[in-house]
C-alpha positions in Angstrom: -32.0 25.5 6.5 -35.2 23.3 5.7 -38.4 23.2 7.5 -39.5 19.3 7.4 -42.8 18.8 8.7 -43.2 14.7 10.3 -47.3 13.9 10.6 -47.6 10.8 11.8 -50.2 9.5 14.8 -47.3 6.3 15.5 -45.5 8.5 18.6 -42.2 6.1 18.6 -42.0 6.0 14.9 -42.1 10.0 14.8 -40.0 11.0 17.8 -36.9 8.4 16.0 -37.4 10.1 12.8 -37.0 13.7 14.5 -34.5 12.3 16.7 -32.1 11.0 14.2 -33.0 14.1 11.3 -32.6 16.7 14.2 -28.4 15.3 14.0 -28.7 16.2 10.3 -28.1 20.5 11.1 -29.5 21.5 8.2 -32.9 20.5 9.2 -36.3 22.0 11.4 -38.0 19.4 12.4 -42.2 20.5 13.2 -44.0 16.8 14.1 -47.5 16.2 14.1 -49.5 13.4 15.1 -52.9 14.6 14.2 -53.2 15.9 11.4 -56.2 18.4 11.6 -53.9 20.0 14.3 -51.2 20.9 11.2 -54.2 21.9 9.2 -54.8 24.7 11.8 -51.2 25.5 11.7 -50.0 24.8 8.5 -47.7 28.3 7.3 -46.0 28.9 3.5 -42.1 28.0 5.0 -42.6 24.6 4.9 -39.8 22.7 2.5 -41.5 18.5 3.0 -43.9 16.6 4.6 -43.6 13.6 5.6 -47.0 12.1 5.9 -48.7 8.3 7.1 -51.5 7.0 4.5 -53.6 5.6 7.4 -53.9 7.5 10.5 -57.4 7.6 11.8 -58.2 11.2 12.5 -58.1 12.1 8.6 -56.0 9.5 6.3 -52.4 11.0 4.8 -53.7 11.0 0.8 -56.6 13.4 2.3 -54.5 15.7 3.9 -51.8 15.6 1.2 -54.8 16.6 -0.9 -56.0 19.4 1.6 -52.2 20.6 1.5 -51.8 20.8 -1.7 -55.3 23.2 -2.3 -53.8 25.4 0.7 -50.7 25.8 -1.4 -49.7 23.9 -4.7 -45.7 24.3 -4.7 -45.8 21.9 -1.2 -43.5 19.0 -1.6 -44.3 15.2 0.3 -43.0 12.2 1.0 -45.7 9.3 1.3 -45.1 7.2 4.2 -46.8 3.7 4.3 -47.0 0.2 5.5 -48.7 -1.4 2.5 -45.9 -3.5 0.9 -47.3 -2.3 -2.5 -49.1 0.2 -3.8 -52.7 -1.2 -4.8 -54.1 0.1 -1.7 -52.9 3.7 -2.4 -53.3 3.8 -6.4 -55.1 6.6 -5.6 -52.4 9.1 -3.7 -51.3 11.2 -7.9 -47.7 10.8 -8.4 -46.1 13.7 -9.8 -42.4 14.8 -10.0 -42.8 16.3 -6.4 -44.0 13.1 -4.5 -42.2 10.3 -3.3 -43.4 6.4 -1.6 -41.6 5.2 1.1 -42.6 2.1 2.6 -42.7 1.7 6.5 -40.4 0.4 8.4 -37.7 1.9 6.2 -35.0 0.2 5.0 -32.6 2.6 7.4 -32.6 6.0 8.7 -29.6 6.8 5.8 -32.1 5.6 3.4 -35.1 8.1 4.1 -32.5 11.1 4.7 -31.3 10.3 1.2 -35.3 10.6 -0.2 -35.7 13.5 1.7 -32.4 15.4 0.3 -33.6 14.4 -3.4 -36.9 16.0 -2.6 -35.0 18.9 -1.3 -32.3 19.3 -4.4 
């Protein structure tokens, strides 16, 4: 079973993603609406982080940088409402980081991107 952590300050988005992914019996889903809460509870057995870019307490890009310092092998799926990555150019794209736009094309597409990262 893969452990996925969703971090997004939009509670409804977190609920929808969790509900969908929980139906797929190969994922354990943990959610946070405040990235600072995650930082105080993070552990090494997380397979993937789904992180929103725009959050008031700590933006998703800064959160990703902090998590990479804790464990450089963490994998990330960056969620953003930006229609282009002009604003997100500061994201360091590596093979293990994928950008996905919000709203999602479909939940199936989101799951496809997740499964690509977990291979």
